[in-house]
C-alpha positions as CSV (number, residue, x, y, z in Angstrom):
1,M,263.2,-9.0,42.7
2,L,263.2,-6.6,45.6
3,T,261.1,-3.4,45.4
4,K,263.2,-0.2,45.1
5,R,262.2,2.5,47.6
6,I,261.7,6.3,47.1
7,I,262.4,8.2,50.3
8,P,261.9,11.9,50.8
9,C,264.1,13.5,53.4
10,L,263.2,16.2,55.9
11,D,266.4,18.1,56.9
12,I,265.3,20.0,60.0
13,K,266.7,23.3,61.4
14,D,264.9,25.4,64.0
15,G,261.8,23.2,63.6
16,R,261.6,23.9,59.8
17,T,262.4,21.8,56.8
18,V,265.5,23.2,55.0
19,K,267.7,22.4,52.0
20,G,271.1,23.5,50.9
21,I,273.7,22.8,48.2
22,N,276.8,20.8,49.1
23,F,275.8,21.2,52.7
24,E,275.8,25.0,52.5
25,N,273.5,27.9,51.4
26,I,270.6,26.5,53.4
27,R,267.1,27.8,52.7
28,D,263.6,27.2,54.1
29,A,261.6,24.4,52.4
30,G,258.4,24.3,54.5
31,D,256.6,22.8,57.4
32,P,257.9,19.3,58.2
33,V,254.5,18.0,59.5
34,E,252.7,19.1,56.4
35,L,255.4,17.8,54.1
36,G,255.6,14.4,55.9
37,A,251.8,14.0,55.6
38,L,251.9,14.9,51.9
39,Y,254.6,12.5,51.1
40,A,252.9,9.6,52.9
41,Q,249.7,10.4,51.0
42,Q,251.6,10.5,47.7
43,G,253.0,7.0,48.1
44,A,256.5,7.6,49.5
45,D,257.9,4.3,50.8
46,E,259.6,5.7,53.8
47,L,260.4,9.1,55.4
48,V,263.7,10.3,56.8
49,F,264.0,13.1,59.4
50,L,267.4,14.5,60.0
51,D,267.9,17.1,62.7
52,I,270.9,18.6,60.9
53,T,272.2,21.0,63.6
54,A,271.6,18.8,66.7
55,T,275.2,17.4,66.8
56,N,276.9,20.8,66.4
57,E,274.5,22.4,68.9
58,K,275.3,19.5,71.3
59,R,271.6,18.8,71.9
60,K,269.1,15.9,71.5
61,T,266.8,15.4,68.5
62,L,263.5,17.2,68.5
63,S,261.4,14.4,69.9
64,E,258.2,16.5,70.1
65,L,258.4,17.3,66.4
66,V,259.1,13.7,65.6
67,N,255.9,12.8,67.6
68,R,253.8,15.3,65.6
69,I,255.1,14.1,62.3
70,S,254.6,10.4,63.2
71,H,250.9,11.0,63.8
72,H,250.4,12.2,60.3
73,I,252.2,9.4,58.4
74,N,251.6,5.6,57.9
75,I,255.0,4.7,56.4
76,P,258.3,3.7,58.0
77,F,260.0,6.7,59.7
78,T,263.7,7.0,60.2
79,V,265.0,9.7,62.6
80,G,268.6,11.0,63.0
81,G,270.6,13.9,64.5
82,G,272.1,14.1,68.0
83,I,271.7,10.5,68.9
84,G,274.4,9.2,71.2
85,S,273.0,6.6,73.5
86,V,270.4,3.8,73.9
87,E,268.3,6.2,75.9
88,D,268.2,8.7,73.1
89,V,266.8,6.0,70.8
90,Q,264.3,4.8,73.3
91,V,262.8,8.4,73.5
92,L,262.6,8.6,69.7
93,L,261.0,5.1,69.3
94,Q,258.5,6.1,72.0
95,N,257.7,9.2,69.9
96,G,257.0,7.4,66.7
97,A,260.3,6.6,65.0
98,D,260.6,3.2,63.4
99,K,264.3,3.3,62.7
100,I,267.1,5.6,63.8
101,S,270.0,7.1,61.9
102,V,273.4,7.6,63.6
103,N,276.4,9.4,62.0
104,T,279.0,11.4,63.9
105,A,278.4,9.8,67.3
106,A,278.8,6.3,65.9
107,F,282.0,7.2,64.1
108,K,283.5,8.6,67.3
109,K,282.3,5.7,69.4
110,P,281.8,2.6,67.1
111,A,280.6,0.5,70.1
112,L,277.4,2.6,69.9
113,V,276.4,0.8,66.7
114,H,276.8,-2.6,68.5
115,D,274.9,-1.4,71.5
116,L,272.0,-0.1,69.5
117,A,271.8,-3.2,67.3
118,R,271.9,-5.5,70.4
119,E,269.1,-3.5,72.1
120,F,266.8,-2.7,69.2
121,G,267.9,-5.1,66.4
122,S,270.0,-4.3,63.3
123,Q,266.8,-3.5,61.3
124,C,266.4,-0.4,63.5
125,V,269.9,0.9,63.0
126,V,270.7,3.0,59.9
127,L,274.3,4.2,59.6
128,A,274.4,7.6,57.8
129,I,277.7,8.4,56.1
130,D,278.5,11.9,54.7
131,T,281.3,11.3,52.2
132,K,283.3,13.5,49.9
133,Q,285.6,12.5,47.0
134,E,288.9,14.3,47.3
135,A,291.6,15.1,44.8
136,D,293.2,11.7,45.2
137,G,290.0,10.0,44.0
138,E,289.2,8.5,47.4
139,W,285.9,9.0,49.2
140,Y,286.4,10.1,52.8
141,V,284.1,10.2,55.8
142,Y,283.0,13.7,57.0
143,L,281.5,14.4,60.4
144,N,279.4,17.1,62.1
145,G,277.1,17.8,59.2
146,G,280.0,17.7,56.7
147,R,282.1,20.2,58.6
148,V,284.9,17.9,59.8
149,K,287.0,15.7,57.5
150,T,288.4,12.4,58.6
151,D,291.2,10.3,57.1
152,T,288.9,7.2,57.0
153,R,287.7,5.9,53.7
154,C,284.0,5.6,53.3
155,L,284.0,1.9,52.4
156,D,286.2,1.0,55.4
157,W,283.9,2.7,57.8
158,A,280.8,1.2,56.2
159,R,282.3,-2.3,56.5
160,Q,283.2,-1.8,60.1
161,A,279.7,-0.5,61.0
162,V,278.0,-3.3,59.3
163,D,280.2,-5.8,61.2
164,L,279.1,-4.0,64.4
165,G,275.4,-4.4,63.5
166,A,274.3,-1.6,61.3
167,G,271.4,-2.9,59.2
168,E,271.3,-0.2,56.5
169,I,273.6,2.5,55.0
170,L,272.4,6.0,54.2
171,L,275.1,7.3,51.9
172,T,275.2,11.0,51.1
173,S,277.7,12.3,48.6
174,M,278.7,15.9,49.6
175,N,280.0,16.5,46.1
176,H,276.5,15.9,44.7
177,D,274.3,17.1,47.5
178,G,271.7,19.6,46.2
179,T,273.3,19.9,42.7
180,K,270.5,17.9,40.9
181,Q,273.2,16.6,38.6
182,G,272.8,13.0,39.4
183,F,273.7,10.6,42.2
184,A,277.3,9.4,43.0
185,L,277.0,6.1,41.1
186,D,280.6,4.9,41.7
187,I,280.7,5.0,45.5
188,T,277.1,4.0,45.8
189,G,277.7,1.0,43.5
190,T,280.8,0.0,45.4
191,L,279.0,0.0,48.8
192,A,276.0,-1.8,47.4
193,T,278.2,-4.5,45.8
194,E,280.6,-4.9,48.8
195,L,278.1,-4.8,51.7
196,P,275.4,-7.3,52.7
197,V,272.9,-4.6,53.8
198,P,270.7,-2.2,51.8
199,V,272.2,1.0,50.6
200,I,270.2,4.3,50.4
201,A,271.7,6.7,47.9
202,S,271.4,10.4,48.7
203,G,272.7,13.5,47.1
204,G,272.2,14.7,43.5
205,G,268.8,13.5,42.4
206,G,267.4,16.1,40.0
207,T,265.6,14.3,37.2
208,M,263.7,11.0,36.8
209,P,266.4,9.4,34.7
210,H,268.8,10.0,37.7
211,F,266.8,7.6,39.7
212,V,266.9,4.9,37.0
213,E,270.7,5.3,36.9
214,V,271.1,5.0,40.7
215,F,269.0,1.8,40.8
216,N,270.6,0.2,37.7
217,K,274.2,1.4,37.6
218,G,274.5,2.4,41.3
219,K,272.8,-0.8,42.6
220,A,271.1,1.2,45.3
221,D,268.2,-0.3,47.2
222,A,266.6,3.0,47.8
223,A,267.0,6.6,46.6
224,L,266.6,9.6,48.9
225,A,265.9,13.1,47.7
226,A,264.7,16.4,49.2
227,S,264.6,19.6,47.2
228,I,263.0,18.1,44.1
229,F,260.1,16.9,46.3
230,H,259.9,19.9,48.6
231,F,259.8,22.5,45.8
232,K,257.4,20.3,43.7
233,E,259.8,19.8,40.8
234,I,259.0,16.1,40.7
235,A,255.9,14.4,42.2
236,I,256.4,11.0,43.8
237,P,253.5,9.4,41.9
238,D,254.9,10.6,38.6
239,L,258.4,9.4,39.5
240,K,257.1,5.9,40.5
241,T,255.1,5.7,37.3
242,Y,258.2,6.6,35.3
243,L,260.3,4.1,37.1
244,H,257.8,1.3,36.6
245,Q,257.8,2.1,32.8
246,Q,261.6,1.8,32.9
247,G,261.4,-1.7,34.4
248,I,262.3,-0.7,37.9
249,V,260.2,-2.6,40.5
250,V,258.5,0.0,42.7
251,R,255.4,0.0,45.0
252,I,252.7,1.9,43.2
């Protein structure tokens, strides 16, 4: 049975870790280097760094900050935000990233997924999808940090990206993001069942039972959270102990 992963996420704005609710009302959450080091020490399985304003500000990811964080952690490190070319990825890998996450640029130019997978291997390419359930019940893809709605269904885009070479899906429910009311079990479960690659669930983790739900009912391979870790509401060692007690296979 595969080990389930717990992944803290550093959303970065102006060099600081931030967190919002439903992609809005963003507030400061601390120094990313210090937080990254703490999470690695606490037993996080991976760390995700998302430069959340890089795409809208039409600039590259903060490679110098990525480099600083990488020197303080010893766990797999995924970096995203503003990535639009093979060259962008080379810079980040040289600065300590193990995997990269692409979102808006990949949607606008799907061939980017193929190019990155061919150059660096599928295991290096994480497709991030920001998705929102609309009144019709369908989950649609959103771009530019959740600011731009598309008419593409989440599952359709995920399937296409996996066919192009994406090795993992980072799925964020905008409806659940920052609410701490639980993960989006339905769309997570759909992608986890339909796709041949791991699915990371993101958005809504607020209690330890929420993580049990997303692993059991949501079929997720990993669960990503931010504010509950940043603001010390749940400690990673305590969460892993709880999951182990609930029969979830985790690395302790």
